[in-house]
One Martini backbone bead per residue (centre of mass of N, CA, C, O) as a GRO file, in nm:
protein
  342
    1MET     BB    1   9.739  17.898   5.500
    2GLN     BB    2   9.408  17.820   5.508
    3VAL     BB    3   9.384  17.620   5.264
    4PHE     BB    4   9.559  17.391   5.381
    5GLN     BB    5   9.374  17.321   5.621
    6GLU     BB    6   9.115  17.274   5.459
    7ILE     BB    7   9.215  17.034   5.295
    8THR     BB    8   9.289  16.851   5.531
    9GLU     BB    9   9.001  16.842   5.651
   10THR     BB   10   8.854  16.738   5.400
   11LEU     BB   11   9.010  16.471   5.368
   12SER     BB   12   8.927  16.360   5.642
   13ARG     BB   13   8.624  16.346   5.577
   14TRP     BB   14   8.647  16.154   5.336
   15HIS     BB   15   8.766  15.917   5.499
   16GLN     BB   16   8.522  15.890   5.694
   17LYS     BB   17   8.316  15.805   5.459
   18GLN     BB   18   8.414  15.514   5.393
   19ALA     BB   19   8.231  15.367   5.631
   20ARG     BB   20   7.987  15.471   5.466
   21LYS     BB   21   7.690  15.451   5.331
   22ILE     BB   22   7.526  15.503   5.016
   23GLU     BB   23   7.188  15.551   4.994
   24LYS     BB   24   7.178  15.769   4.786
   25ALA     BB   25   7.210  15.802   4.463
   26VAL     BB   26   7.197  16.046   4.253
   27GLU     BB   27   7.222  16.292   4.439
   28ASN     BB   28   7.488  16.211   4.583
   29GLN     BB   29   7.664  16.159   4.334
   30THR     BB   30   7.658  16.450   4.217
   31LEU     BB   31   7.775  16.586   4.460
   32LEU     BB   32   8.042  16.422   4.473
   33LEU     BB   33   8.143  16.496   4.196
   34GLY     BB   34   8.183  16.799   4.242
   35GLU     BB   35   8.368  16.773   4.489
   36ALA     BB   36   8.592  16.608   4.351
   37ILE     BB   37   8.670  16.806   4.134
   38GLN     BB   38   8.737  17.050   4.317
   39LEU     BB   39   8.945  16.909   4.503
   40ALA     BB   40   9.143  16.814   4.288
   41CYS     BB   41   9.203  17.099   4.177
   42LEU     BB   42   9.296  17.224   4.447
   43ILE     BB   43   9.532  17.040   4.507
   44GLU     BB   44   9.692  17.091   4.250
   45ALA     BB   45   9.711  17.410   4.279
   46THR     BB   46   9.829  17.426   4.582
   47SER     BB   47  10.058  17.269   4.521
   48ARG     BB   48  10.420  17.303   4.531
   49LYS     BB   49  10.505  17.262   4.234
   50ALA     BB   50  10.723  17.232   3.995
   51GLY     BB   51  10.663  17.510   3.773
   52ASN     BB   52  10.392  17.583   3.897
   53VAL     BB   53  10.107  17.699   3.992
   54HIS     BB   54  10.055  17.882   4.302
   55PRO     BB   55  10.007  18.084   4.572
   56TRP     BB   56  10.339  18.182   4.515
   57ALA     BB   57  10.289  18.126   4.188
   58SER     BB   58  10.292  18.302   3.884
   59PHE     BB   59  10.187  18.412   3.585
   60ASP     BB   60  10.127  18.662   3.373
   61ASP     BB   61   9.830  18.500   3.277
   62LEU     BB   62   9.838  18.329   3.563
   63SER     BB   63   9.661  18.208   3.852
   64TYR     BB   64   9.543  18.060   4.129
   65VAL     BB   65   9.258  18.177   4.105
   66ASP     BB   66   9.196  18.068   3.824
   67PHE     BB   67   9.199  17.768   3.911
   68CYS     BB   68   8.976  17.785   4.122
   69HIS     BB   69   8.751  17.886   3.932
   70ALA     BB   70   8.769  17.655   3.724
   71GLY     BB   71   8.706  17.426   3.923
   72GLU     BB   72   8.428  17.531   4.004
   73SER     BB   73   8.302  17.530   3.721
   74LEU     BB   74   8.346  17.229   3.662
   75ALA     BB   75   8.184  17.120   3.902
   76LYS     BB   76   7.911  17.242   3.827
   77PHE     BB   77   7.889  17.113   3.551
   78GLY     BB   78   7.910  16.813   3.636
   79SER     BB   79   7.663  16.808   3.826
   80GLN     BB   80   7.442  16.893   3.625
   81LEU     BB   81   7.493  16.666   3.402
   82ALA     BB   82   7.462  16.410   3.598
   83LEU     BB   83   7.151  16.400   3.631
   84ASN     BB   84   7.107  16.364   3.282
   85PRO     BB   85   7.244  16.134   3.114
   86GLN     BB   86   7.284  16.131   2.745
   87PRO     BB   87   7.367  15.910   2.479
   88SER     BB   88   7.420  16.177   2.269
   89GLN     BB   89   7.531  16.383   2.013
   90GLU     BB   90   7.308  16.625   2.099
   91THR     BB   91   7.416  16.596   2.393
   92PRO     BB   92   7.583  16.605   2.707
   93GLY     BB   93   7.644  16.280   2.684
   94SER     BB   94   7.871  16.328   2.508
   95LEU     BB   95   8.203  16.346   2.510
   96GLY     BB   96   8.254  16.594   2.327
   97THR     BB   97   8.040  16.781   2.455
   98TRP     BB   98   8.146  16.779   2.738
   99ILE     BB   99   8.413  16.911   2.669
  100GLU     BB  100   8.312  17.169   2.532
  101GLN     BB  101   8.135  17.275   2.773
  102ALA     BB  102   8.354  17.269   2.992
  103VAL     BB  103   8.544  17.472   2.862
  104ALA     BB  104   8.341  17.704   2.858
  105ALA     BB  105   8.297  17.714   3.166
  106SER     BB  106   8.598  17.766   3.242
  107HIS     BB  107   8.653  18.014   3.047
  108SER     BB  108   8.461  18.217   3.204
  109SER     BB  109   8.696  18.257   3.445
  110SER     BB  110   8.911  18.291   3.198
  111THR     BB  111   9.135  18.398   2.936
  112SER     BB  112   9.288  18.148   2.990
  113ASN     BB  113   9.439  17.839   2.985
  114VAL     BB  114   9.364  17.645   3.254
  115ASN     BB  115   9.195  17.326   3.200
  116LEU     BB  116   9.200  17.139   2.948
  117GLY     BB  117   9.341  16.879   3.046
  118ILE     BB  118   9.146  16.820   3.276
  119VAL     BB  119   8.894  16.791   3.107
  120LEU     BB  120   8.989  16.556   2.927
  121LEU     BB  121   9.027  16.360   3.178
  122ILE     BB  122   8.752  16.392   3.334
  123ALA     BB  123   8.523  16.325   3.139
  124PRO     BB  124   8.518  16.003   3.137
  125LEU     BB  125   8.506  15.985   3.448
  126ALA     BB  126   8.241  16.144   3.499
  127MET     BB  127   8.053  15.975   3.300
  128THR     BB  128   8.139  15.702   3.496
  129TRP     BB  129   8.087  15.757   3.807
  130ARG     BB  130   7.837  15.561   3.875
  131THR     BB  131   8.019  15.332   3.886
  132GLY     BB  132   7.973  15.179   4.189
  133MET     BB  133   7.809  15.394   4.399
  134THR     BB  134   7.655  15.147   4.516
  135PRO     BB  135   7.605  14.883   4.741
  136ARG     BB  136   7.453  14.692   4.514
  137THR     BB  137   7.735  14.685   4.396
  138ASP     BB  138   8.049  14.511   4.263
  139THR     BB  139   8.237  14.753   4.199
  140THR     BB  140   8.542  14.840   4.059
  141LEU     BB  141   8.808  14.995   3.929
  142THR     BB  142   8.811  14.812   3.684
  143ASN     BB  143   8.525  14.878   3.590
  144TRP     BB  144   8.572  15.177   3.551
  145GLN     BB  145   8.796  15.157   3.341
  146GLU     BB  146   8.623  14.996   3.138
  147ALA     BB  147   8.410  15.219   3.101
  148VAL     BB  148   8.603  15.426   2.987
  149ALA     BB  149   8.703  15.260   2.745
  150ARG     BB  150   8.423  15.227   2.612
  151LEU     BB  151   8.360  15.523   2.569
  152ILE     BB  152   8.600  15.575   2.381
  153ALA     BB  153   8.542  15.340   2.172
  154THR     BB  154   8.242  15.485   2.103
  155SER     BB  155   8.336  15.704   1.954
  156THR     BB  156   8.321  15.983   1.728
  157THR     BB  157   8.346  16.232   1.498
  158ALA     BB  158   8.178  16.427   1.668
  159ASP     BB  159   8.362  16.414   1.914
  160ALA     BB  160   8.616  16.515   1.772
  161ALA     BB  161   8.503  16.789   1.683
  162ALA     BB  162   8.438  16.896   1.966
  163MET     BB  163   8.726  16.874   2.073
  164TYR     BB  164   8.859  17.062   1.868
  165ARG     BB  165   8.696  17.312   1.947
  166ALA     BB  166   8.792  17.321   2.240
  167ILE     BB  167   9.093  17.356   2.185
  168MET     BB  168   9.071  17.620   2.017
  169ALA     BB  169   8.926  17.785   2.240
  170ALA     BB  170   9.168  17.757   2.455
  171LYS     BB  171   9.452  17.813   2.342
  172PRO     BB  172   9.707  17.643   2.358
  173GLY     BB  173  10.021  17.586   2.429
  174GLY     BB  174  10.222  17.392   2.235
  175LEU     BB  175  10.055  17.243   2.001
  176GLY     BB  176  10.119  17.240   1.717
  177LYS     BB  177  10.157  17.026   1.413
  178SER     BB  178   9.977  16.806   1.208
  179ALA     BB  179   9.969  16.605   0.924
  180THR     BB  180   9.725  16.458   1.073
  181GLN     BB  181   9.445  16.555   1.219
  182ASP     BB  182   9.428  16.843   1.275
  183VAL     BB  183   9.270  17.071   1.492
  184ARG     BB  184   9.216  17.288   1.250
  185GLU     BB  185   9.048  17.056   1.142
  186THR     BB  186   8.835  16.828   1.012
  187PRO     BB  187   8.749  16.536   1.121
  188THR     BB  188   8.766  16.167   1.005
  189VAL     BB  189   8.768  16.065   1.298
  190THR     BB  190   8.770  15.951   1.592
  191LEU     BB  191   8.858  16.022   1.902
  192GLN     BB  192   9.030  15.772   1.946
  193GLU     BB  193   9.195  15.799   1.681
  194ALA     BB  194   9.314  16.078   1.742
  195MET     BB  195   9.464  15.990   2.000
  196HIS     BB  196   9.640  15.775   1.869
  197LEU     BB  197   9.798  15.972   1.680
  198ALA     BB  198   9.897  16.154   1.954
  199ARG     BB  199  10.048  15.969   2.171
  200ASP     BB  200  10.365  16.052   2.119
  201ARG     BB  201  10.301  16.388   2.189
  202ASP     BB  202  10.071  16.309   2.416
  203GLN     BB  203   9.969  16.215   2.733
  204ILE     BB  204   9.661  16.234   2.704
  205ALA     BB  205   9.635  16.064   2.451
  206ALA     BB  206   9.767  15.814   2.581
  207CYS     BB  207   9.544  15.772   2.788
  208TYR     BB  208   9.323  15.715   2.582
  209ASP     BB  209   9.466  15.482   2.427
  210ASP     BB  210   9.473  15.298   2.713
  211GLY     BB  211   9.206  15.349   2.881
  212PHE     BB  212   9.347  15.450   3.158
  213ALA     BB  213   9.549  15.234   3.270
  214SER     BB  214   9.787  15.399   3.386
  215LEU     BB  215   9.625  15.550   3.598
  216PHE     BB  216   9.494  15.304   3.750
  217GLN     BB  217   9.763  15.099   3.759
  218HIS     BB  218   9.987  15.328   3.855
  219TRP     BB  219   9.928  15.626   3.963
  220LEU     BB  220   9.728  15.557   4.183
  221PRO     BB  221   9.910  15.368   4.355
  222ARG     BB  222  10.130  15.583   4.400
  223LEU     BB  223   9.958  15.783   4.556
  224SER     BB  224   9.869  15.587   4.777
  225GLN     BB  225  10.157  15.525   4.875
  226TRP     BB  226  10.236  15.805   4.961
  227ILE     BB  227  10.011  15.841   5.169
  228ASP     BB  228  10.079  15.593   5.343
  229GLU     BB  229  10.376  15.660   5.402
  230LEU     BB  230  10.324  15.944   5.537
  231SER     BB  231  10.137  15.834   5.769
  232LYS     BB  232  10.393  15.663   5.894
  233ALA     BB  233  10.572  15.885   5.900
  234ASN     BB  234  10.768  16.166   5.979
  235ALA     BB  235  10.618  16.448   5.903
  236GLU     BB  236  10.781  16.665   6.053
  237SER     BB  237  11.053  16.620   5.907
  238CYS     BB  238  10.953  16.704   5.627
  239CYS     BB  239  10.874  16.994   5.704
  240LEU     BB  240  11.150  17.101   5.811
  241THR     BB  241  11.318  17.038   5.534
  242SER     BB  242  11.164  17.236   5.330
  243SER     BB  243  11.175  17.561   5.424
  244TRP     BB  244  10.890  17.645   5.458
  245GLU     BB  245  10.673  17.850   5.609
  246PHE     BB  246  10.458  17.640   5.500
  247PRO     BB  247  10.420  17.344   5.577
  248PRO     BB  248  10.368  17.038   5.452
  249ALA     BB  249  10.141  16.817   5.388
  250ALA     BB  250  10.081  16.503   5.292
  251TRP     BB  251   9.920  16.573   5.029
  252GLU     BB  252  10.147  16.752   4.909
  253VAL     BB  253  10.380  16.554   4.905
  254ALA     BB  254  10.234  16.343   4.730
  255THR     BB  255  10.200  16.528   4.484
  256ILE     BB  256  10.500  16.582   4.437
  257GLY     BB  257  10.586  16.289   4.413
  258LEU     BB  258  10.419  16.233   4.159
  259GLN     BB  259  10.554  16.439   3.981
  260LEU     BB  260  10.844  16.326   3.994
  261GLU     BB  261  10.774  16.049   3.876
  262LEU     BB  262  10.657  16.139   3.609
  263LEU     BB  263  10.911  16.296   3.515
  264ALA     BB  264  11.120  16.063   3.543
  265HIS     BB  265  10.960  15.860   3.340
  266HIS     BB  266  10.813  16.091   3.111
  267GLY     BB  267  10.796  16.367   3.159
  268ASP     BB  268  10.677  16.641   2.935
  269SER     BB  269  10.496  16.709   2.654
  270LEU     BB  270  10.495  17.017   2.661
  271ILE     BB  271  10.800  17.053   2.678
  272ALA     BB  272  10.874  16.890   2.427
  273ARG     BB  273  10.723  17.074   2.220
  274LYS     BB  274  10.872  17.345   2.299
  275LEU     BB  275  11.204  17.228   2.358
  276GLY     BB  276  11.258  16.936   2.324
  277PRO     BB  277  11.433  16.640   2.394
  278GLU     BB  278  11.673  16.740   2.565
  279PHE     BB  279  11.517  16.897   2.780
  280HIS     BB  280  11.329  16.668   2.855
  281SER     BB  281  11.556  16.483   2.971
  282GLU     BB  282  11.651  16.680   3.194
  283VAL     BB  283  11.398  16.673   3.362
  284SER     BB  284  11.410  16.371   3.434
  285LEU     BB  285  11.689  16.373   3.566
  286GLN     BB  286  11.630  16.573   3.799
  287ALA     BB  287  11.395  16.417   3.927
  288GLN     BB  288  11.559  16.161   3.991
  289LYS     BB  289  11.768  16.294   4.182
  290ILE     BB  290  11.568  16.371   4.402
  291LEU     BB  291  11.474  16.082   4.472
  292GLU     BB  292  11.769  15.971   4.529
  293ALA     BB  293  11.787  16.190   4.782
  294ASP     BB  294  11.538  16.118   4.968
  295TRP     BB  295  11.288  16.237   4.897
  296PRO     BB  296  11.148  16.416   5.183
  297TYR     BB  297  11.385  16.326   5.419
  298THR     BB  298  11.589  16.547   5.304
  299ALA     BB  299  11.769  16.831   5.261
  300THR     BB  300  11.889  16.763   4.985
  301GLY     BB  301  11.624  16.703   4.841
  302TRP     BB  302  11.504  16.990   4.883
  303GLN     BB  303  11.727  17.150   4.745
  304LEU     BB  304  11.687  17.019   4.467
  305TYR     BB  305  11.394  17.102   4.438
  306HIS     BB  306  11.428  17.413   4.447
  307THR     BB  307  11.619  17.423   4.203
  308PHE     BB  308  11.422  17.298   4.003
  309ASP     BB  309  11.202  17.510   4.028
  310GLN     BB  310  11.376  17.752   3.933
  311TRP     BB  311  11.454  17.632   3.657
  312LEU     BB  312  11.157  17.612   3.544
  313ARG     BB  313  11.125  17.947   3.591
  314ALA     BB  314  11.360  18.085   3.399
  315ASP     BB  315  11.140  18.082   3.127
  316GLY     BB  316  10.894  18.155   3.243
  317HIS     BB  317  10.656  17.903   3.107
  318GLN     BB  318  10.809  17.697   2.913
  319ARG     BB  319  10.875  17.474   3.164
  320ASN     BB  320  10.595  17.386   3.216
  321PRO     BB  321  10.442  17.095   3.371
  322GLY     BB  322  10.123  17.076   3.270
  323THR     BB  323  10.046  16.778   3.206
  324THR     BB  324  10.118  16.663   3.481
  325ALA     BB  325   9.907  16.824   3.638
  326ASP     BB  326   9.661  16.695   3.501
  327ILE     BB  327   9.717  16.403   3.594
  328ILE     BB  328   9.702  16.463   3.895
  329ALA     BB  329   9.409  16.553   3.909
  330ALA     BB  330   9.288  16.285   3.799
  331THR     BB  331   9.409  16.102   4.020
  332TRP     BB  332   9.265  16.238   4.256
  333PHE     BB  333   8.980  16.186   4.161
  334VAL     BB  334   9.000  15.876   4.181
  335TYR     BB  335   9.084  15.863   4.475
  336LEU     BB  336   8.827  15.990   4.595
  337ARG     BB  337   8.641  15.768   4.488
  338MET     BB  338   8.783  15.534   4.635
  339VAL     BB  339   8.733  15.635   4.927
  340LEU     BB  340   8.404  15.618   4.874
  341SER     BB  341   8.390  15.329   4.864
  342PRO     BB  342   8.169  15.088   5.004
   0.00000   0.00000   0.00000
């Protein structure tokens, strides 16, 4: 498919930009922000990850095109609001309002919950995107993560209320019900405190709770390592053993590799809420077996992967590792920003 080649070429251009200084500040930064959001969403949706929607696999109520349109809508929204961010509870500068309006923008392109998780993860990253984007500052990824953590730490009950409204508007599956500060009620805590309460049952909440430390300090390096490893390995051998009609490029294999590692180490909280701890543990076990079979360099590894993919799709999309997909999109977003660091 043409989209695979287009993503490969686009990523190549992004890497080429790494050696160039970003001379214009605000205008270029907002343009790059929108491009990064859209490309991260496109990579996540296009990669043939186990159990997820991709160009050759849809759900009854959700297709690859829905994800592409939602990513485009989110990118346009992010670019527009980045022009004049104002840290006020009554404007799009507040974290909760950003989330609520971004969900509304994405929801306009599909009647299903397309990317609520991605919006929740991208929001604090996009709002702090300007951190270190000009050559005149010596800002690192650590500074960016600290800025994200500060933004979350200064959230208010108004932010929590806006986030709750966004979640209810998106109507996500497998939401469950909490004994305290349930999303169907008016929150009496800050957004950060609400995420802290939900951290054990939702991986996105856990990400907020640790100030995105796990994403910046673990999953981003793992994605980078996959990309570096595949650039040095015999990519052609990986492609041939995949048995796909359209062989995977390095970016797709890296994305799948990150998915398998996330599932092997943490499972998927959406699956856990829908199907319980036993099934959740089985998902982790199968992902680990695939990695232990030296995927993606062996035919056995790919065979196990295809079996795993079919198994995850055997019950409609009840077994869809959707939260993992959201984390992957956010990790790619940060990676793209890292590549552009002057």
